[in-house]
C-alpha positions, 0 to 999 in steps of 0.5 A: 169802529169809532165807539169805545168798546168798554161795557158797563159790566167792565166798569162795574167790576173795575169799581169793585177793585177800587177802595172807597177813599184813600183818606178815611172810611166811607161816608154812610149813604142814605138808601135807597138812592136814586141817580138821574142823568145816568146816560151822561158821563158823571152819572154813568160813573156814579151809577157804577160806583154806587151799584158796585157798593149797594147793588139792590138799593141804587136806581138809575133814572132813564128815558123810556127810549133808553131800552138798551141801557145796560145797568140793572134797577132802572126807573123809566120815566119822564122827569118833566111829569112830576106826578109820575116821577113822584109815584115811581120814586115813592115806589122804590122808597127813595131816601136820597137823590143824586141829580146828574141830569141836564142837557149840555148840547151847547148848540141845541140849547142856544138855538132853542132855549126851551130845550135848555130850560126844560131839562136844566131848570124845570126838571131841577125844580121837580126834583127839588120839590120832591126832595123838600116835600119828603125831607130827603137828601138832594145833591144837584150837579151844576157846572163850571160854565156858569162862568164865562172865563177870564185869563187866570180862571180859578173862580171861587164859589162865592163869585157872581155867575157870568155865563157866556151862553144859553146853556150856562144861563140855564145852569145858573137858573137851575142853581137858583131853583134848588136854593129857592125850593130846597134850601137844605140841598147841596149843589156841586159845580163840576168841571170836565168829568173824565170817564167812559160814556154810555154811548161810547162817544160822549164826554171829552175822552170818548168824543175826541177818541171817536174822531181819531179812531176812524182817522177823522180830524179834531180841532180843539181850542188852546184857550178854553181851559177847565179843571177836569176830574176823574169820575171815580173820585167824583163819585166818592165826593158825591157820597160824602155830600149825600151823607152830610148836611152841607147846604148851598153851592160849592165848586167841585173842580179838579186840581189842575187847569187843562185846555181842551187842546191839551186834553185832545193831545193826551187822548191822542197819545195815550190812545195811540192815534195819529198825531196829524189828526189833531188841530188847534186854534184860539176861540177868537179865530173861529167865532163859534156859535154858541159862544164858548167859555175861556178859562172857567177853571174852578178854585175848589179849595173850600171843598177840600176844607169842608171834606178835610182832605184834597179829594181830587188827583190832578188829571192826568195823574201820570206827569208823563201824560202832561203836554209841555208843548203844542207838538208834545203828542208827536214825541212818542218813545219806542214801545210807548203804550198807546191803545183804547184800553190803555187810554181808558185806564189812565184817563178814566180811572184814578190810580189813587183809588187802587189798593196798595199792591194792586196792579193799576194797569191790570185788566185793561179793557 
């Protein structure tokens, strides 16, 4: 079995075990809330969090073909059709939109830019128009790949964008669309969202694990570096910005720079997979199509300043899960835990959000 067996119901129950914030009382969320892009890792995690708090007032938007999507309160619509979208959103009385939609299939976007523009620009324009016309709150998600990367990474919010591929170009254009149409909206640039996926093999954790689980190899890059973030902590940041009036673009990356190869090492070892299945290389050795980013890590210090606290635990939270060499994933201790349930917990759920006295490693799934 190559899929992650975790279910939406289990993730929802886990969200209920967690506290809203270790720093302060939860922000007041404008409701009803509509969340787009819920089949992606960030949107899937956000939907579970918000539905665990407001089960009757949070709606997920899915395509009409996603008949097996496991959550309640779904809106089936094509977001490219503004009139239909507006009618359905009006029907639930939407007072806020969290836009997690987009197409991150790098090769598909590069080969056919229309795919990127339809999903990452045209849909964003529709959502921004709807929010502005009805004076409701819009929080739009962009990505770190609006930057191509540089040796030290750590891009600031106000630096000029410089995408490396069509996907990045379309995300830049999506940011511009929001700024032009709804200047009161917030755009948050996320990095690698670390959580369980809807289909069991999307996102960094599930895609890499889906290679290892049936004993298939995976090759990851030493010099593509990101700032990964636990999706449950991201959801709480989304809640803050849905409730405040910040307008403009803001970096929303994690607290630690991690390469794709290191991510794969961590997944390999915590998942208990065969270490010989992991290979690494530099991007320059493969000439990938589409072009890959290098170190596009984000400096999110302004985010912490606005919130008044550091919102993200460094990923991975356990220092014993942080590689110190390229062979680190081979160096396993006797009786060291390693399984899909263990991997899910320590890589997809932040220990910071578990109340004092609660056993973080209970109820593994």
